[in-house]
C-alpha positions as protocol buffer text, in pm:
chain_id: "A"
residue {
  index: 1
  type: MET
  ca { x: 3781 y: 6732 z: 1974 }
}
residue {
  index: 2
  type: THR
  ca { x: 3756 y: 6745 z: 2347 }
}
residue {
  index: 3
  type: GLY
  ca { x: 3982 y: 6494 z: 2517 }
}
residue {
  index: 4
  type: TRP
  ca { x: 3922 y: 6303 z: 2841 }
}
residue {
  index: 5
  type: LEU
  ca { x: 4097 y: 6070 z: 3077 }
}
residue {
  index: 6
  type: VAL
  ca { x: 3950 y: 5773 z: 3254 }
}
residue {
  index: 7
  type: ILE
  ca { x: 4136 y: 5558 z: 3508 }
}
residue {
  index: 8
  type: ALA
  ca { x: 3967 y: 5225 z: 3467 }
}
residue {
  index: 9
  type: GLY
  ca { x: 3974 y: 4914 z: 3686 }
}
residue {
  index: 10
  type: LEU
  ca { x: 3987 y: 4578 z: 3488 }
}
residue {
  index: 11
  type: GLY
  ca { x: 3891 y: 4371 z: 3788 }
}
residue {
  index: 12
  type: PRO
  ca { x: 4091 y: 4067 z: 3913 }
}
residue {
  index: 13
  type: GLY
  ca { x: 4115 y: 3880 z: 3578 }
}
residue {
  index: 14
  type: ALA
  ca { x: 3788 y: 3749 z: 3440 }
}
residue {
  index: 15
  type: ASP
  ca { x: 3615 y: 3935 z: 3163 }
}
residue {
  index: 16
  type: ALA
  ca { x: 3282 y: 3885 z: 3341 }
}
residue {
  index: 17
  type: LEU
  ca { x: 3406 y: 4094 z: 3631 }
}
residue {
  index: 18
  type: VAL
  ca { x: 3488 y: 4400 z: 3416 }
}
residue {
  index: 19
  type: THR
  ca { x: 3205 y: 4654 z: 3464 }
}
residue {
  index: 20
  type: PRO
  ca { x: 2988 y: 4764 z: 3174 }
}
residue {
  index: 21
  type: GLU
  ca { x: 3098 y: 5124 z: 3240 }
}
residue {
  index: 22
  type: VAL
  ca { x: 3464 y: 5023 z: 3187 }
}
residue {
  index: 23
  type: VAL
  ca { x: 3380 y: 4829 z: 2870 }
}
residue {
  index: 24
  type: THR
  ca { x: 3214 y: 5129 z: 2721 }
}
residue {
  index: 25
  type: ALA
  ca { x: 3501 y: 5360 z: 2808 }
}
residue {
  index: 26
  type: LEU
  ca { x: 3760 y: 5120 z: 2657 }
}
residue {
  index: 27
  type: ALA
  ca { x: 3549 y: 5098 z: 2336 }
}
residue {
  index: 28
  type: GLU
  ca { x: 3559 y: 5476 z: 2304 }
}
residue {
  index: 29
  type: ALA
  ca { x: 3919 y: 5531 z: 2391 }
}
residue {
  index: 30
  type: THR
  ca { x: 4178 y: 5635 z: 2132 }
}
residue {
  index: 31
  type: ASP
  ca { x: 4474 y: 5558 z: 2359 }
}
residue {
  index: 32
  type: LEU
  ca { x: 4539 y: 5288 z: 2618 }
}
residue {
  index: 33
  type: VAL
  ca { x: 4799 y: 5346 z: 2884 }
}
residue {
  index: 34
  type: GLY
  ca { x: 4929 y: 5112 z: 3155 }
}
residue {
  index: 35
  type: TYR
  ca { x: 5158 y: 4838 z: 3280 }
}
residue {
  index: 36
  type: LEU
  ca { x: 5218 y: 4596 z: 3001 }
}
residue {
  index: 37
  type: PRO
  ca { x: 5023 y: 4291 z: 3131 }
}
residue {
  index: 38
  type: TYR
  ca { x: 4713 y: 4505 z: 3205 }
}
residue {
  index: 39
  type: VAL
  ca { x: 4729 y: 4678 z: 2866 }
}
residue {
  index: 40
  type: ARG
  ca { x: 4739 y: 4342 z: 2698 }
}
residue {
  index: 41
  type: ARG
  ca { x: 4428 y: 4229 z: 2868 }
}
residue {
  index: 42
  type: VAL
  ca { x: 4231 y: 4469 z: 2646 }
}
residue {
  index: 43
  type: ALA
  ca { x: 4172 y: 4343 z: 2293 }
}
residue {
  index: 44
  type: ALA
  ca { x: 4347 y: 4530 z: 2012 }
}
residue {
  index: 45
  type: ARG
  ca { x: 4122 y: 4714 z: 1766 }
}
residue {
  index: 46
  type: PRO
  ca { x: 4155 y: 4968 z: 1483 }
}
residue {
  index: 47
  type: GLY
  ca { x: 4184 y: 5319 z: 1620 }
}
residue {
  index: 48
  type: LEU
  ca { x: 4330 y: 5222 z: 1955 }
}
residue {
  index: 49
  type: THR
  ca { x: 4696 y: 5297 z: 2028 }
}
residue {
  index: 50
  type: ARG
  ca { x: 4865 y: 5109 z: 2308 }
}
residue {
  index: 51
  type: HIS
  ca { x: 5117 y: 5273 z: 2537 }
}
residue {
  index: 52
  type: GLU
  ca { x: 5277 y: 4989 z: 2750 }
}
residue {
  index: 53
  type: SER
  ca { x: 5525 y: 5071 z: 3026 }
}
residue {
  index: 54
  type: ASP
  ca { x: 5711 y: 4921 z: 3324 }
}
residue {
  index: 55
  type: ASN
  ca { x: 5535 y: 4884 z: 3655 }
}
residue {
  index: 56
  type: ARG
  ca { x: 5760 y: 5141 z: 3842 }
}
residue {
  index: 57
  type: ASP
  ca { x: 5697 y: 5458 z: 3640 }
}
residue {
  index: 58
  type: GLU
  ca { x: 5349 y: 5552 z: 3747 }
}
residue {
  index: 59
  type: LEU
  ca { x: 5398 y: 5921 z: 3754 }
}
residue {
  index: 60
  type: ALA
  ca { x: 5553 y: 5930 z: 3413 }
}
residue {
  index: 61
  type: ARG
  ca { x: 5267 y: 5721 z: 3288 }
}
residue {
  index: 62
  type: ALA
  ca { x: 5012 y: 5950 z: 3441 }
}
residue {
  index: 63
  type: ARG
  ca { x: 5178 y: 6267 z: 3298 }
}
residue {
  index: 64
  type: HIS
  ca { x: 5190 y: 6108 z: 2952 }
}
residue {
  index: 65
  type: ALA
  ca { x: 4825 y: 6031 z: 2969 }
}
residue {
  index: 66
  type: LEU
  ca { x: 4727 y: 6379 z: 3092 }
}
residue {
  index: 67
  type: GLU
  ca { x: 4941 y: 6529 z: 2807 }
}
residue {
  index: 68
  type: MET
  ca { x: 4756 y: 6319 z: 2551 }
}
residue {
  index: 69
  type: ALA
  ca { x: 4414 y: 6415 z: 2696 }
}
residue {
  index: 70
  type: MET
  ca { x: 4509 y: 6782 z: 2666 }
}
residue {
  index: 71
  type: GLU
  ca { x: 4576 y: 6710 z: 2295 }
}
residue {
  index: 72
  type: GLY
  ca { x: 4219 y: 6609 z: 2254 }
}
residue {
  index: 73
  type: ARG
  ca { x: 4261 y: 6235 z: 2276 }
}
residue {
  index: 74
  type: ARG
  ca { x: 4038 y: 5994 z: 2465 }
}
residue {
  index: 75
  type: VAL
  ca { x: 4274 y: 5818 z: 2704 }
}
residue {
  index: 76
  type: ALA
  ca { x: 4217 y: 5518 z: 2931 }
}
residue {
  index: 77
  type: ILE
  ca { x: 4470 y: 5427 z: 3190 }
}
residue {
  index: 78
  type: VAL
  ca { x: 4412 y: 5069 z: 3301 }
}
residue {
  index: 79
  type: SER
  ca { x: 4485 y: 4904 z: 3634 }
}
residue {
  index: 80
  type: SER
  ca { x: 4399 y: 4550 z: 3759 }
}
residue {
  index: 81
  type: GLY
  ca { x: 4137 y: 4539 z: 4032 }
}
residue {
  index: 82
  type: ASP
  ca { x: 4015 y: 4887 z: 4133 }
}
residue {
  index: 83
  type: PRO
  ca { x: 4232 y: 5175 z: 4016 }
}
residue {
  index: 84
  type: GLY
  ca { x: 4181 y: 5353 z: 4350 }
}
residue {
  index: 85
  type: VAL
  ca { x: 4329 y: 5061 z: 4552 }
}
residue {
  index: 86
  type: PHE
  ca { x: 4711 y: 5054 z: 4540 }
}
residue {
  index: 87
  type: ALA
  ca { x: 4689 y: 5146 z: 4170 }
}
residue {
  index: 88
  type: MET
  ca { x: 4694 y: 5434 z: 3920 }
}
residue {
  index: 89
  type: ALA
  ca { x: 4423 y: 5677 z: 4038 }
}
residue {
  index: 90
  type: ALA
  ca { x: 4629 y: 5829 z: 4316 }
}
residue {
  index: 91
  type: ALA
  ca { x: 4932 y: 5868 z: 4069 }
}
residue {
  index: 92
  type: VAL
  ca { x: 4710 y: 6061 z: 3826 }
}
residue {
  index: 93
  type: PHE
  ca { x: 4586 y: 6296 z: 4087 }
}
residue {
  index: 94
  type: GLU
  ca { x: 4938 y: 6351 z: 4221 }
}
residue {
  index: 95
  type: ALA
  ca { x: 5044 y: 6443 z: 3869 }
}
residue {
  index: 96
  type: VAL
  ca { x: 4742 y: 6673 z: 3829 }
}
residue {
  index: 97
  type: GLU
  ca { x: 4829 y: 6849 z: 4161 }
}
residue {
  index: 98
  type: THR
  ca { x: 5190 y: 6908 z: 4072 }
}
residue {
  index: 99
  type: GLY
  ca { x: 5150 y: 6965 z: 3701 }
}
residue {
  index: 100
  type: PRO
  ca { x: 5026 y: 7258 z: 3482 }
}
residue {
  index: 101
  type: MET
  ca { x: 4713 y: 7432 z: 3596 }
}
residue {
  index: 102
  type: ALA
  ca { x: 4542 y: 7345 z: 3273 }
}
residue {
  index: 103
  type: TRP
  ca { x: 4531 y: 6978 z: 3373 }
}
residue {
  index: 104
  type: ARG
  ca { x: 4283 y: 7063 z: 3647 }
}
residue {
  index: 105
  type: GLY
  ca { x: 4024 y: 7153 z: 3389 }
}
residue {
  index: 106
  type: LEU
  ca { x: 4042 y: 6814 z: 3215 }
}
residue {
  index: 107
  type: ASP
  ca { x: 3759 y: 6563 z: 3213 }
}
residue {
  index: 108
  type: VAL
  ca { x: 3922 y: 6302 z: 3447 }
}
residue {
  index: 109
  type: ARG
  ca { x: 3709 y: 6021 z: 3578 }
}
residue {
  index: 110
  type: VAL
  ca { x: 3787 y: 5711 z: 3795 }
}
residue {
  index: 111
  type: LEU
  ca { x: 3589 y: 5403 z: 3686 }
}
residue {
  index: 112
  type: PRO
  ca { x: 3586 y: 5153 z: 3976 }
}
residue {
  index: 113
  type: GLY
  ca { x: 3660 y: 4781 z: 3941 }
}
residue {
  index: 114
  type: VAL
  ca { x: 3630 y: 4464 z: 4142 }
}
residue {
  index: 115
  type: THR
  ca { x: 3920 y: 4460 z: 4384 }
}
residue {
  index: 116
  type: ALA
  ca { x: 4135 y: 4150 z: 4435 }
}
residue {
  index: 117
  type: MET
  ca { x: 4048 y: 4144 z: 4810 }
}
residue {
  index: 118
  type: LEU
  ca { x: 3677 y: 4149 z: 4746 }
}
residue {
  index: 119
  type: ALA
  ca { x: 3697 y: 3886 z: 4473 }
}
residue {
  index: 120
  type: ALA
  ca { x: 3906 y: 3670 z: 4703 }
}
residue {
  index: 121
  type: ALA
  ca { x: 3673 y: 3723 z: 4995 }
}
residue {
  index: 122
  type: ALA
  ca { x: 3377 y: 3620 z: 4785 }
}
residue {
  index: 123
  type: LEU
  ca { x: 3547 y: 3298 z: 4693 }
}
residue {
  index: 124
  type: ALA
  ca { x: 3618 y: 3211 z: 5059 }
}
residue {
  index: 125
  type: GLY
  ca { x: 3276 y: 3321 z: 5193 }
}
residue {
  index: 126
  type: ALA
  ca { x: 3266 y: 3650 z: 5387 }
}
residue {
  index: 127
  type: PRO
  ca { x: 3595 y: 3694 z: 5583 }
}
residue {
  index: 128
  type: LEU
  ca { x: 3558 y: 4068 z: 5544 }
}
residue {
  index: 129
  type: GLY
  ca { x: 3208 y: 4069 z: 5683 }
}
residue {
  index: 130
  type: HIS
  ca { x: 3295 y: 4303 z: 5969 }
}
residue {
  index: 131
  type: ASP
  ca { x: 3537 y: 4592 z: 6001 }
}
residue {
  index: 132
  type: PHE
  ca { x: 3854 y: 4538 z: 5789 }
}
residue {
  index: 133
  type: CYS
  ca { x: 4149 y: 4717 z: 5643 }
}
residue {
  index: 134
  type: ALA
  ca { x: 4394 y: 4665 z: 5354 }
}
residue {
  index: 135
  type: ILE
  ca { x: 4773 y: 4688 z: 5386 }
}
residue {
  index: 136
  type: ASN
  ca { x: 5035 y: 4678 z: 5109 }
}
residue {
  index: 137
  type: LEU
  ca { x: 5347 y: 4498 z: 5217 }
}
residue {
  index: 138
  type: SER
  ca { x: 5556 y: 4662 z: 4941 }
}
residue {
  index: 139
  type: ASP
  ca { x: 5814 y: 4905 z: 5082 }
}
residue {
  index: 140
  type: ASN
  ca { x: 5892 y: 5064 z: 4753 }
}
residue {
  index: 141
  type: LEU
  ca { x: 5709 y: 5386 z: 4846 }
}
residue {
  index: 142
  type: LYS
  ca { x: 5720 y: 5363 z: 5225 }
}
residue {
  index: 143
  type: PRO
  ca { x: 5971 y: 5232 z: 5483 }
}
residue {
  index: 144
  type: TRP
  ca { x: 5919 y: 4885 z: 5631 }
}
residue {
  index: 145
  type: SER
  ca { x: 5878 y: 5049 z: 5973 }
}
residue {
  index: 146
  type: THR
  ca { x: 5560 y: 5206 z: 5845 }
}
residue {
  index: 147
  type: VAL
  ca { x: 5433 y: 4877 z: 5716 }
}
residue {
  index: 148
  type: GLU
  ca { x: 5507 y: 4707 z: 6044 }
}
residue {
  index: 149
  type: ARG
  ca { x: 5341 y: 4977 z: 6253 }
}
residue {
  index: 150
  type: ARG
  ca { x: 5023 y: 4969 z: 6054 }
}
residue {
  index: 151
  type: LEU
  ca { x: 5015 y: 4590 z: 6068 }
}
residue {
  index: 152
  type: ARG
  ca { x: 5062 y: 4591 z: 6447 }
}
residue {
  index: 153
  type: LEU
  ca { x: 4789 y: 4849 z: 6500 }
}
residue {
  index: 154
  type: ALA
  ca { x: 4550 y: 4665 z: 6268 }
}
residue {
  index: 155
  type: VAL
  ca { x: 4607 y: 4345 z: 6475 }
}
residue {
  index: 156
  type: GLU
  ca { x: 4566 y: 4543 z: 6797 }
}
residue {
  index: 157
  type: ALA
  ca { x: 4233 y: 4685 z: 6670 }
}
residue {
  index: 158
  type: ASP
  ca { x: 4119 y: 4336 z: 6571 }
}
residue {
  index: 159
  type: PHE
  ca { x: 4051 y: 4417 z: 6207 }
}
residue {
  index: 160
  type: ALA
  ca { x: 4035 y: 4153 z: 5941 }
}
residue {
  index: 161
  type: ILE
  ca { x: 4320 y: 4240 z: 5712 }
}
residue {
  index: 162
  type: ALA
  ca { x: 4364 y: 4217 z: 5337 }
}
residue {
  index: 163
  type: ILE
  ca { x: 4738 y: 4200 z: 5255 }
}
residue {
  index: 164
  type: TYR
  ca { x: 4842 y: 4310 z: 4907 }
}
residue {
  index: 165
  type: ASN
  ca { x: 5180 y: 4252 z: 4741 }
}
residue {
  index: 166
  type: PRO
  ca { x: 5284 y: 3992 z: 5006 }
}
residue {
  index: 167
  type: ARG
  ca { x: 5587 y: 3844 z: 4842 }
}
residue {
  index: 168
  type: SER
  ca { x: 5794 y: 3889 z: 4524 }
}
residue {
  index: 169
  type: ALA
  ca { x: 6134 y: 3796 z: 4395 }
}
residue {
  index: 170
  type: ALA
  ca { x: 6263 y: 4141 z: 4472 }
}
residue {
  index: 171
  type: ARG
  ca { x: 6109 y: 4146 z: 4821 }
}
residue {
  index: 172
  type: PRO
  ca { x: 6083 y: 3785 z: 4943 }
}
residue {
  index: 173
  type: GLU
  ca { x: 6106 y: 3870 z: 5313 }
}
residue {
  index: 174
  type: GLY
  ca { x: 5784 y: 4082 z: 5349 }
}
residue {
  index: 175
  type: MET
  ca { x: 5545 y: 3796 z: 5407 }
}
residue {
  index: 176
  type: SER
  ca { x: 5785 y: 3622 z: 5638 }
}
residue {
  index: 177
  type: ARG
  ca { x: 5806 y: 3940 z: 5851 }
}
residue {
  index: 178
  type: ALA
  ca { x: 5433 y: 3983 z: 5856 }
}
residue {
  index: 179
  type: LEU
  ca { x: 5375 y: 3619 z: 5968 }
}
residue {
  index: 180
  type: ALA
  ca { x: 5630 y: 3663 z: 6247 }
}
residue {
  index: 181
  type: LEU
  ca { x: 5449 y: 3971 z: 6367 }
}
residue {
  index: 182
  type: LEU
  ca { x: 5110 y: 3794 z: 6349 }
}
residue {
  index: 183
  type: ARG
  ca { x: 5249 y: 3501 z: 6541 }
}
residue {
  index: 184
  type: GLU
  ca { x: 5359 y: 3732 z: 6816 }
}
residue {
  index: 185
  type: ALA
  ca { x: 5014 y: 3895 z: 6852 }
}
residue {
  index: 186
  type: CYS
  ca { x: 4758 y: 3635 z: 6743 }
}
residue {
  index: 187
  type: GLU
  ca { x: 4647 y: 3293 z: 6854 }
}
residue {
  index: 188
  type: PRO
  ca { x: 4789 y: 2998 z: 6641 }
}
residue {
  index: 189
  type: GLY
  ca { x: 4437 y: 2921 z: 6511 }
}
residue {
  index: 190
  type: ARG
  ca { x: 4386 y: 3266 z: 6346 }
}
residue {
  index: 191
  type: VAL
  ca { x: 4237 y: 3204 z: 6002 }
}
residue {
  index: 192
  type: LEU
  ca { x: 4430 y: 3305 z: 5685 }
}
residue {
  index: 193
  type: VAL
  ca { x: 4316 y: 3280 z: 5328 }
}
residue {
  index: 194
  type: PHE
  ca { x: 4572 y: 3269 z: 5053 }
}
residue {
  index: 195
  type: ALA
  ca { x: 4400 y: 3352 z: 4731 }
}
residue {
  index: 196
  type: ARG
  ca { x: 4607 y: 3338 z: 4411 }
}
residue {
  index: 197
  type: ALA
  ca { x: 4516 y: 3458 z: 4060 }
}
residue {
  index: 198
  type: VAL
  ca { x: 4155 y: 3495 z: 4149 }
}
residue {
  index: 199
  type: SER
  ca { x: 3903 y: 3458 z: 3864 }
}
residue {
  index: 200
  type: THR
  ca { x: 4177 y: 3326 z: 3625 }
}
residue {
  index: 201
  type: PRO
  ca { x: 4250 y: 2966 z: 3502 }
}
residue {
  index: 202
  type: GLU
  ca { x: 4535 y: 2964 z: 3763 }
}
residue {
  index: 203
  type: GLU
  ca { x: 4305 y: 3042 z: 4052 }
}
residue {
  index: 204
  type: ALA
  ca { x: 4395 y: 2872 z: 4383 }
}
residue {
  index: 205
  type: VAL
  ca { x: 4246 y: 2938 z: 4730 }
}
residue {
  index: 206
  type: ARG
  ca { x: 4393 y: 2794 z: 5049 }
}
residue {
  index: 207
  type: VAL
  ca { x: 4251 y: 2829 z: 5393 }
}
residue {
  index: 208
  type: VAL
  ca { x: 4499 y: 2768 z: 5676 }
}
residue {
  index: 209
  type: ALA
  ca { x: 4553 y: 2840 z: 6047 }
}
residue {
  index: 210
  type: LEU
  ca { x: 4825 y: 3092 z: 6130 }
}
residue {
  index: 211
  type: ALA
  ca { x: 5035 y: 2815 z: 6282 }
}
residue {
  index: 212
  type: ASP
  ca { x: 5038 y: 2634 z: 5942 }
}
residue {
  index: 213
  type: ALA
  ca { x: 5093 y: 2940 z: 5724 }
}
residue {
  index: 214
  type: ALA
  ca { x: 5414 y: 2979 z: 5530 }
}
residue {
  index: 215
  type: ALA
  ca { x: 5548 y: 3276 z: 5328 }
}
residue {
  index: 216
  type: GLU
  ca { x: 5591 y: 3045 z: 5031 }
}
residue {
  index: 217
  type: MET
  ca { x: 5216 y: 3013 z: 4998 }
}
residue {
  index: 218
  type: ALA
  ca { x: 5212 y: 3369 z: 4857 }
}
residue {
  index: 219
  type: ASP
  ca { x: 5349 y: 3545 z: 4556 }
}
residue {
  index: 220
  type: MET
  ca { x: 5269 y: 3875 z: 4379 }
}
residue {
  index: 221
  type: ARG
  ca { x: 4955 y: 3729 z: 4236 }
}
residue {
  index: 222
  type: THR
  ca { x: 4824 y: 3645 z: 4580 }
}
residue {
  index: 223
  type: VAL
  ca { x: 4604 y: 3836 z: 4825 }
}
residue {
  index: 224
  type: VAL
  ca { x: 4623 y: 3722 z: 5183 }
}
residue {
  index: 225
  type: LEU
  ca { x: 4319 y: 3769 z: 5398 }
}
residue {
  index: 226
  type: VAL
  ca { x: 4388 y: 3752 z: 5769 }
}
residue {
  index: 227
  type: GLY
  ca { x: 4082 y: 3693 z: 5983 }
}
residue {
  index: 228
  type: SER
  ca { x: 4002 y: 3891 z: 6303 }
}
residue {
  index: 229
  type: SER
  ca { x: 3974 y: 3703 z: 6631 }
}
residue {
  index: 230
  type: ALA
  ca { x: 3606 y: 3647 z: 6553 }
}
residue {
  index: 231
  type: THR
  ca { x: 3655 y: 3498 z: 6204 }
}
residue {
  index: 232
  type: ARG
  ca { x: 3496 y: 3144 z: 6180 }
}
residue {
  index: 233
  type: VAL
  ca { x: 3548 y: 2847 z: 5956 }
}
residue {
  index: 234
  type: ILE
  ca { x: 3257 y: 2620 z: 5860 }
}
residue {
  index: 235
  type: ALA
  ca { x: 3394 y: 2282 z: 5773 }
}
residue {
  index: 236
  type: ARG
  ca { x: 3213 y: 2092 z: 5495 }
}
residue {
  index: 237
  type: GLU
  ca { x: 3290 y: 1863 z: 5203 }
}
residue {
  index: 238
  type: GLY
  ca { x: 3522 y: 2052 z: 4980 }
}
residue {
  index: 239
  type: ALA
  ca { x: 3645 y: 2404 z: 5048 }
}
residue {
  index: 240
  type: PRO
  ca { x: 3528 y: 2546 z: 5384 }
}
residue {
  index: 241
  type: PHE
  ca { x: 3325 y: 2857 z: 5433 }
}
residue {
  index: 242
  type: VAL
  ca { x: 3518 y: 3141 z: 5607 }
}
residue {
  index: 243
  type: TYR
  ca { x: 3321 y: 3433 z: 5749 }
}
residue {
  index: 244
  type: THR
  ca { x: 3349 y: 3706 z: 6006 }
}
residue {
  index: 245
  type: PRO
  ca { x: 3028 y: 3765 z: 6200 }
}
residue {
  index: 246
  type: ARG
  ca { x: 2846 y: 4094 z: 6150 }
}
residue {
  index: 247
  type: ALA
  ca { x: 2858 y: 4179 z: 6522 }
}
residue {
  index: 248
  type: ALA
  ca { x: 3155 y: 4231 z: 6756 }
}
residue {
  index: 249
  type: PRO
  ca { x: 3139 y: 4139 z: 7119 }
}
residue {
  index: 250
  type: ALA
  ca { x: 3081 y: 4420 z: 7368 }
}
């Protein structure tokens, strides 16, 4: 039997946001690999073996999956959102590059998913309607000085910014530092969207001005969208619409 490996994105939470391509691959897989909460989002079935692991051993997880694919198994590594956005796809290719040459001949495919930032933006309106970037506040794999430099340059370039991993129990200071930097460089009315647990029953979206933003509004299930200087809020009954115009001033 010829094995394969897919790195599949499960989207932000709702089953409706999992692509048909991913659904098909999961139905054909013999082995499911990933961080425990993501693996458990996939229904158990006969013929499917689960390999759950901690969130900090991505390379070991990738190597294990590649080894199983070499044995002829049909392996799916699952990530939330899109596997190429701060997730497992990069770890798999790092393992391929540094591993046995035979791994380069494997059938390895990345199956895209709906990212948290795009799902959050859709809920708010169109805050990423012009040029934007994504920055991960985690300093597990890079120094905070790199995070800070990238954030400063993104603000200077007037991008809208999607902030991933803003705040956790292990790293509670990241969002506070980011807000302090934003307050140095941006006007108090700059628009922020705090979108938590998008497309799940715990979903909560909050639109605030930078002056009113607090680090405690975010946790690890939150994506924070920072508007550019052009981002607008349309007040209405209920939640406002937030959008960034398609054109930038000359």
